[in-house]
C-alpha positions in Angstrom: -102.4 -31.7 -116.2 -102.3 -29.8 -118.8 -101.2 -25.9 -118.1 -104.4 -23.4 -117.9 -104.2 -19.9 -119.1 -104.7 -17.3 -116.4 -107.3 -15.7 -118.2 -109.3 -19.2 -117.8 -107.8 -19.9 -114.3 -108.8 -16.8 -112.7 -112.4 -16.2 -114.3 -114.5 -14.7 -111.8 -117.0 -17.3 -110.7 -119.5 -15.0 -108.6 -120.6 -11.5 -109.5 -118.8 -10.5 -106.4 -115.8 -11.8 -108.0 -116.1 -9.3 -111.2 -113.9 -6.4 -111.5 -114.6 -3.2 -112.4 -118.5 -3.5 -113.1 -120.2 -2.2 -109.9 -123.4 -1.1 -111.3 -123.8 -3.9 -113.6 -123.2 -6.9 -110.8 -125.2 -4.5 -108.7 -128.5 -4.5 -110.8 -128.1 -8.2 -111.6 -127.7 -9.2 -108.1 -131.1 -7.3 -107.4 -132.7 -8.8 -109.7 -131.4 -12.5 -108.9 -132.6 -11.9 -105.3 -136.0 -10.7 -106.2 -136.4 -13.2 -109.3 -137.1 -10.3 -111.5 -135.0 -10.9 -114.4 -135.5 -9.4 -118.1 -136.2 -12.3 -120.4 -133.5 -10.7 -122.9 -129.9 -9.0 -121.5 -127.7 -7.4 -123.9 -124.2 -7.4 -122.3 -121.6 -4.6 -124.7 -117.9 -3.6 -124.1 -114.5 -4.0 -125.6 -112.8 -7.4 -125.7 -111.9 -8.7 -122.5 -114.3 -7.0 -120.1 -116.6 -10.0 -118.8 -119.5 -10.1 -121.3 -119.4 -14.2 -121.4 -118.2 -14.6 -117.9 -121.2 -12.5 -116.7 -123.6 -14.5 -118.8 -122.2 -17.9 -117.4 -122.8 -16.5 -113.9 -126.2 -15.7 -114.6 -126.9 -19.3 -116.0 -125.1 -20.4 -112.4 -127.4 -18.5 -110.6 -130.6 -19.5 -112.4 -129.8 -22.9 -112.4 -128.1 -23.7 -109.2 -129.3 -26.4 -106.9 -128.5 -23.9 -103.6 -128.9 -20.6 -105.6 -129.9 -17.8 -105.6 -126.0 -17.1 -105.5 -123.7 -19.8 -107.7 -122.5 -22.4 -104.8 -119.9 -23.5 -106.9 -119.8 -27.0 -105.8 -123.5 -28.5 -106.8 -123.3 -30.2 -110.2 -125.0 -27.5 -112.1 -121.9 -25.4 -111.3 -119.8 -27.7 -111.8 -121.0 -28.5 -115.2 -121.0 -24.9 -116.4 -117.2 -24.6 -115.5 -116.3 -27.3 -117.6 -118.6 -26.1 -120.3 -120.9 -29.5 -120.2 -124.3 -28.0 -119.3 -126.7 -29.4 -121.4 -129.2 -26.4 -120.8 -126.7 -23.5 -121.4 -126.1 -23.1 -125.3 -123.4 -20.8 -126.2 -123.6 -20.0 -130.0 -121.3 -18.2 -131.7 -122.9 -15.7 -134.1 -119.9 -15.3 -136.2 -120.4 -18.9 -137.5 -123.9 -19.3 -137.8 -125.0 -16.1 -139.3 -127.5 -17.9 -141.8 -131.3 -17.5 -141.0 -131.5 -21.3 -141.0 -129.1 -21.6 -138.0 -131.2 -19.2 -136.1 -134.3 -21.0 -137.0 -132.9 -24.4 -135.7 -132.2 -22.8 -132.4 -135.7 -21.1 -132.3 -137.2 -24.3 -133.1 -135.5 -25.9 -129.6 -136.9 -22.8 -127.4 -140.5 -24.3 -126.8 -139.2 -27.5 -125.3 -138.7 -27.6 -121.5 -134.8 -27.9 -119.8 -133.1 -31.0 -119.4 -131.8 -31.0 -116.3 -132.1 -27.5 -114.6 -134.7 -24.6 -114.1 -134.0 -22.3 -117.4 -132.6 -22.7 -120.6 -130.1 -20.4 -121.1 -129.3 -19.4 -124.7 -126.1 -17.1 -124.8 -125.5 -15.7 -128.5 -121.9 -14.1 -128.8 -120.9 -11.2 -131.3 -124.8 -11.4 -131.9 -124.2 -8.0 -134.2 -122.7 -10.9 -136.8 -126.3 -12.0 -137.3 -128.2 -11.6 -141.0 -131.0 -9.3 -140.9 -133.0 -11.8 -141.9 -131.9 -14.1 -138.9 -132.9 -11.0 -136.6 -136.1 -10.8 -138.2 -136.4 -14.3 -137.1 -135.7 -13.5 -133.5 -138.1 -10.6 -132.9 -141.2 -12.4 -131.8 -139.4 -14.7 -129.5 -137.2 -11.8 -128.0 -140.4 -10.4 -127.0 -142.0 -13.2 -125.6 -139.8 -15.7 -124.7 -141.1 -18.7 -122.9 -141.2 -18.5 -119.1 -138.5 -21.3 -119.0 -135.8 -19.4 -121.2 -133.4 -16.8 -120.6 -131.6 -15.0 -123.5 -127.9 -13.4 -122.8 -126.9 -11.6 -125.8 -123.2 -10.0 -126.0 -121.3 -8.2 -128.8 -118.6 -5.4 -129.3 -120.4 -3.6 -131.5 -123.7 -2.8 -130.2 -124.6 0.2 -133.1 -124.8 -2.7 -135.8 -127.5 -4.1 -133.8 -131.1 -3.2 -135.3 -133.1 -1.1 -133.2 -136.1 -3.6 -133.1 -133.8 -6.2 -131.4 -132.3 -2.8 -129.1 -135.8 -2.3 -128.0 -136.5 -5.6 -126.7 -133.2 -5.9 -124.8 -132.3 -4.7 -121.1 -128.9 -3.2 -122.1 -125.8 -3.3 -119.9 -122.7 -1.5 -121.3 -119.6 -2.6 -119.4 -117.1 -0.3 -119.2 -113.1 -1.0 -119.9 -111.3 -1.6 -116.7 -108.8 1.2 -114.9 -104.9 0.5 -115.3 -105.4 0.5 -111.6 -108.0 -2.2 -111.5 -106.0 -4.4 -113.8 -102.9 -3.5 -111.7 -104.1 -4.8 -108.4 -105.4 -7.8 -109.8 -102.5 -8.7 -111.6 -100.3 -7.9 -108.5 -103.0 -9.7 -106.1 -102.5 -12.9 -108.5 -98.5 -12.7 -108.5 -98.5 -12.5 -104.9 -100.9 -15.7 -104.5 -98.4 -17.4 -106.5 -95.4 -16.1 -104.4 -93.9 -14.4 -108.0 -91.7 -11.6 -107.2 -92.7 -8.3 -109.3 -91.1 -5.0 -110.2 -94.2 -2.3 -109.9 -93.0 -0.8 -112.9 -93.0 -3.6 -114.8 -96.4 -5.0 -113.8 -98.0 -1.2 -114.5 -96.2 -1.2 -117.8 -98.5 -4.6 -118.3 -101.4 -3.2 -117.2 -101.2 -0.2 -119.2 -100.6 -2.4 -122.5 -103.6 -4.2 -121.5 -105.7 -1.3 -122.8 -108.9 -1.3 -120.3 -109.0 -5.7 -121.2 -108.0 -8.0 -118.1 -108.0 -10.7 -120.7 -105.4 -9.2 -122.5 -103.4 -8.3 -119.7 -103.4 -11.7 -118.4 -102.3 -13.1 -121.9 -99.4 -10.5 -121.3 -98.7 -11.7 -118.1 -98.6 -15.5 -119.6 -95.8 -14.5 -121.7 -94.0 -12.6 -119.3 -93.7 -15.7 -116.9 -93.0 -17.9 -120.0 -90.0 -16.1 -120.4 -89.2 -15.7 -116.3 -91.3 -17.8 -114.0 -90.0 -16.8 -111.1 -90.0 -13.1 -111.4 -91.7 -9.9 -113.5 -89.0 -7.1 -114.1 -88.3 -4.4 -116.6 -85.8 -6.6 -118.3 -88.9 -9.0 -119.2 -91.2 -6.5 -120.0 -89.6 -3.5 -122.0 -88.6 -5.9 -124.8 -91.8 -7.8 -125.0 -93.7 -4.4 -124.7 -91.3 -2.5 -126.8 -91.4 0.6 -124.2 -88.9 2.6 -122.7 -87.7 3.1 -119.0 -88.3 6.0 -117.3 -84.5 7.0 -117.4 -84.5 7.3 -121.1 -87.3 9.0 -121.4 -86.4 11.8 -119.0 -82.8 11.8 -121.1 -84.7 11.8 -124.3 -86.6 14.8 -123.2 -83.5 16.8 -121.4 -82.3 16.1 -124.7 -85.2 18.2 -127.1 -85.1 20.6 -124.1 -81.3 21.7 -124.7 -81.6 21.3 -128.5 -79.1 18.8 -128.3 -79.6 17.0 -132.0 -76.7 14.5 -131.5 -77.9 12.9 -129.0 -81.4 12.9 -130.0 -80.2 11.3 -133.2 -78.0 8.6 -131.6 -80.7 7.6 -129.0 -83.2 6.9 -132.1 -80.4 4.7 -133.8 -79.9 2.8 -130.2 -83.9 2.5 -130.1 -83.9 1.3 -133.6 -81.1 -1.5 -132.6 -83.2 -2.3 -129.8 -86.3 -2.6 -131.5 -88.2 -0.2 -129.7 -92.1 0.7 -131.0 -91.6 4.1 -132.3 -95.1 4.6 -131.8 -95.2 3.2 -128.0 -92.5 6.0 -127.6 -93.9 8.9 -128.8 -97.0 7.9 -126.5 -94.6 7.3 -123.7 -93.4 10.9 -124.5 -96.8 12.5 -124.7 -97.7 10.9 -121.5 -94.7 12.5 -119.7 -95.1 15.8 -121.1 -99.0 15.6 -119.5 -97.3 14.4 -116.0 -94.9 17.5 -116.8 -97.8 20.4 -117.3 -99.6 19.0 -114.1 -96.5 19.3 -111.8 -96.0 22.7 -113.5 -99.7 23.6 -112.9 -99.2 22.7 -109.1 -96.1 24.6 -108.5 -94.2 21.0 -108.2 -90.8 21.4 -109.1 -89.2 18.0 -111.0 -85.8 18.2 -112.7 -87.9 18.7 -116.2 -90.1 21.6 -115.1 -87.4 24.4 -115.6 -87.0 22.9 -119.5 -90.2 24.6 -121.0 -92.2 27.2 -119.9 -96.1 25.9 -119.1 -97.5 27.3 -121.9 -95.2 26.2 -124.4 -95.6 22.6 -123.0 -98.8 22.6 -124.9 -97.5 23.5 -128.0 -94.7 20.3 -127.9 -97.9 17.8 -127.0 -99.4 19.3 -129.9 -96.4 18.4 -131.9 -95.9 14.9 -130.8 -99.9 14.5 -131.7 -98.7 15.5 -135.1 -96.0 13.5 -135.4 -98.1 10.3 -134.5 -100.1 11.1 -137.1 -97.8 11.7 -139.7 -96.1 8.3 -138.8 -97.9 6.5 -141.5 -96.9 9.0 -144.3 -93.2 8.9 -143.4 -90.6 6.8 -144.9 -89.8 4.7 -141.7 -91.0 5.0 -138.4 -87.5 5.6 -136.9 -87.4 8.7 -139.4 -91.0 10.1 -138.8 -90.1 10.1 -134.8 -86.7 11.6 -135.5 -88.1 14.5 -137.5 -90.8 14.8 -134.8 -88.2 15.0 -132.0 -86.1 17.5 -134.1 -89.0 19.7 -134.6 -89.7 20.0 -131.1 -85.9 20.8 -130.3 -85.3 23.2 -133.2 -89.0 25.4 -132.5 -88.1 26.5 -129.0 -89.2 29.3 -127.2 -85.8 31.7 -127.4 -85.7 35.1 -126.9 -83.2 37.6 -125.5 -83.7 38.8 -122.3 -84.1 42.8 -123.1 -86.3 41.5 -126.4 -88.6 39.4 -123.4 -88.9 42.2 -120.7 -89.5 44.9 -123.2 -92.3 43.1 -124.8 -93.8 42.1 -121.1 -94.0 45.7 -120.6 -95.3 47.3 -124.0 -97.7 44.6 -124.2 -99.3 43.7 -120.8 -101.9 40.8 -120.8 -102.0 40.1 -124.6 -100.5 36.9 -126.2 -97.1 38.1 -127.4 -93.6 37.0 -127.4 -93.9 37.9 -123.6 -94.9 34.7 -122.4 -91.5 33.0 -123.7 -88.7 32.5 -121.8 -85.1 34.2 -122.1 -82.7 32.7 -124.3 -81.0 29.3 -123.5 -77.7 28.0 -124.4 -78.4 26.1 -127.8 -76.7 22.7 -129.0 -74.0 23.2 -131.5 -76.1 21.5 -134.5 -78.4 24.5 -134.4 -77.0 27.3 -132.9 -75.9 29.0 -136.4 -79.3 28.4 -138.0 -81.2 29.9 -134.7 -78.8 33.0 -134.5 -79.4 33.8 -138.3 -81.7 36.7 -138.6 -85.0 36.2 -140.7 -85.9 38.8 -143.3 -89.2 40.0 -143.3 -90.7 41.3 -146.7 -92.3 44.4 -145.0 -89.2 45.5 -143.9 -87.8 45.6 -147.7 -90.6 47.8 -149.2 -89.9 49.6 -152.6 -88.6 53.1 -152.8 -92.4 54.2 -154.1 -93.9 52.8 -151.2 -91.7 54.6 -148.6 -92.1 57.8 -150.5 -95.9 57.4 -150.1 -95.8 58.3 -146.7 -95.3 61.8 -144.6 -91.6 62.7 -143.8 -92.6 62.1 -140.2 -92.7 58.0 -140.9 -89.5 57.9 -142.4 -87.6 58.6 -138.6 -86.6 54.8 -138.6 -84.2 53.0 -141.4 -86.9 51.0 -142.8 -90.5 52.2 -143.8 -93.7 50.2 -143.7 -96.2 49.8 -146.4 -99.3 50.3 -143.6 -102.1 49.0 -146.2 -99.9 46.3 -146.8 -99.2 45.3 -143.4 -102.7 45.7 -142.0 -103.9 43.2 -145.0 -101.5 40.6 -143.3 -102.4 41.1 -139.9 -104.5 38.3 -138.2 -106.8 40.6 -136.8 -110.3 40.1 -135.9 -112.8 41.9 -137.8 -113.7 44.9 -135.7 -109.9 45.3 -135.2 -108.9 44.9 -139.1 -112.0 47.6 -139.1 -110.2 49.8 -137.0 -106.7 49.7 -138.6 -108.2 49.8 -141.8 -109.2 53.4 -140.8 -105.8 54.5 -139.4 -102.7 56.3 -141.3 -99.6 55.7 -139.9 -98.1 59.2 -139.0 -95.0 58.5 -137.2 -92.8 55.4 -137.5 -89.8 55.5 -134.9 -87.6 52.4 -133.3 -89.4 52.0 -130.7 -92.4 53.5 -131.2 -95.4 54.1 -133.9 -98.2 56.7 -133.8 -101.3 56.2 -136.0 -104.1 58.3 -136.8 -107.9 57.4 -136.6 -110.8 59.7 -138.4 -113.2 61.2 -135.7 -115.8 59.8 -137.6 -114.5 55.9 -136.7 -113.3 56.8 -132.7 -116.3 54.5 -131.4 -113.7 51.3 -132.7 -111.0 52.7 -130.4 -110.4 50.9 -126.8 -107.1 50.2 -125.0 -107.4 46.8 -125.2 -107.9 46.9 -129.3 -104.9 49.0 -129.3 -102.8 46.7 -127.3 -103.9 43.6 -129.6 -102.7 45.3 -132.8 -99.6 46.4 -131.1 -99.3 42.4 -130.1 -100.1 41.5 -133.7 -97.7 43.9 -135.1 -94.9 42.9 -132.9 -95.4 39.1 -133.7 -95.5 39.7 -137.1 -92.5 41.8 -137.6 -90.6 40.2 -134.7 -90.0 43.6 -133.1 -91.1 45.4 -130.2 -93.4 48.5 -130.9 -95.2 50.8 -128.2 -98.2 51.7 -130.5 -100.0 55.0 -130.3 -103.2 55.5 -132.0 -104.9 59.2 -131.9 -107.8 60.7 -133.3 -107.7 63.6 -135.6 -108.8 64.6 -138.8 -107.6 62.5 -142.3 -106.3 64.9 -145.0 -107.0 63.6 -148.6 -103.1 63.1 -148.8 -103.6 60.9 -145.9 -105.0 57.7 -147.7 -105.8 55.0 -145.1 -106.5 51.7 -146.1 -110.1 52.0 -145.9 -109.9 55.1 -147.7 -107.7 53.3 -150.8 -109.9 50.3 -150.9 -113.1 53.0 -151.2 -111.2 54.6 -154.4 -110.3 51.2 -155.8 -114.1 50.2 -156.0 -115.6 53.8 -157.2 -112.7 53.2 -159.9 -113.8 49.8 -161.1 -117.3 51.0 -160.8 -116.8 53.8 -162.6 -114.8 51.6 -165.6 -117.6 49.1 -165.4 -120.3 52.0 -165.9 -118.5 53.4 -168.9 -117.6 50.0 -170.5 -121.6 49.5 -171.0 -122.3 53.2 -171.9 -120.0 52.3 -174.6 -120.9 49.0 -175.4 -122.8 49.2 -179.1 -124.9 46.1 -178.4 -126.5 47.8 -175.2 -126.8 50.9 -177.1 -128.7 49.3 -180.1 -131.4 47.4 -177.8 -131.7 50.7 -175.6 -132.7 52.2 -179.5 -134.7 49.9 -180.4 -136.7 50.5 -176.7 -137.0 53.8 -177.1 -134.7 54.5 -174.3 -133.0 57.8 -174.4 -131.4 57.4 -170.9 -130.8 54.8 -168.6 -129.1 54.9 -164.8 -127.5 51.8 -164.9 -126.4 50.8 -160.9 -122.9 49.0 -160.7 -122.2 47.3 -157.5 -118.8 46.7 -157.0 -117.2 44.1 -155.2 -114.2 44.8 -152.6 
């Protein structure tokens, strides 16, 4: 006897054996018991979730000699299982898309069953039918003969016309969970006395991606390689996955900024034909688990590597890395660059820096949420320790001279208007900052003065948010104070500078219009001696 693949040998024979679709099977069992089946069922869902299987079980239930549930022993049940039952018509719509094919089918609908109680028409991948074929089906689906049962199946229900959908009872079969697939595979191997490793079998269940048929096909491949046992030595080369120990080692190398180890491991992955897309996916799943452990307060060997907030950043880097793979020179180089990016962009600050920032910014999103400095690998410590210059701290002499004498207490001076324009502030905070003037700039604290007319904009939280934005933008830790007072004409705030610029622009435009000979000639012809032209400037 020839070998029968697992997906066929383990196909459910009754509704109770169907896995992962409790609502659908319960509804069908109730309809069969009360003899109230809808004349047209539409079964949708991804591949391998049981659409054709359920359709055949319905055919058995309708025609079983000992029904309403399939007895599995009568001639009808046996012939349906063997694919030889004359009153079950399994039609592949993908190969019979023409309207002539549909009309041939419909011409046979009016005739009574040859052997059973009902003729069952199973139209698979029904979305492949042409529009004319759907139109030909409309009347028959709306009022089918009593001796006919239609079952439509498809993976793409959105392509079916609404006129057809309105005539069907629609059941959407859900993808199977990893746990459901694993349990079924484990029971199968236990029944067949085949030893298996739990982690290896879990990898097969995950690779099934919600499809029992895909998972069983992968299990068939593993059994072809190793008939007596399913182990990681078999599944990892087949599925191009990494064992958990290597994943942990790679994440440790990223956390410790060990670029040499990351590069060496990626080279080994390439030699072993590891799927780099699958590698990044496994890493993302591991980061999710780390995040869950941190939130729950569970200590593992990886949770101390990064603060809980930064794990979210790493996850985002991984997702971006997956998106960039299609544009990379190779999958290996794209993955390597993603891992190096995760290692280099590390939240490292000096202990004093982190402590001071936390004390001055309280609950705001500032560098205080980042951890103290950690030892860095040899490959990156030199670049990381090199200070980054901020162009705002290298202002010209003229910009520095524009400040008051009190603002020159530190070695470098800030052009407040330029800084405000660059800060990522909300509109309300931006307005508050634009109406302030920098009157004192010290090494550890700054003082701003706000005009009396705008004091309604000031609050403690607004001051702290502007302080946090300055600290992040300038990579510094200053304490910001804002006091209310009168602003003199020599203390030009950013808002005053913009207003003066607007007025100057309006004056230039007005003078240009007044001196325009064409306009003056037109006004003279219209006998208009004086005109008040309103100029609207743009900020």
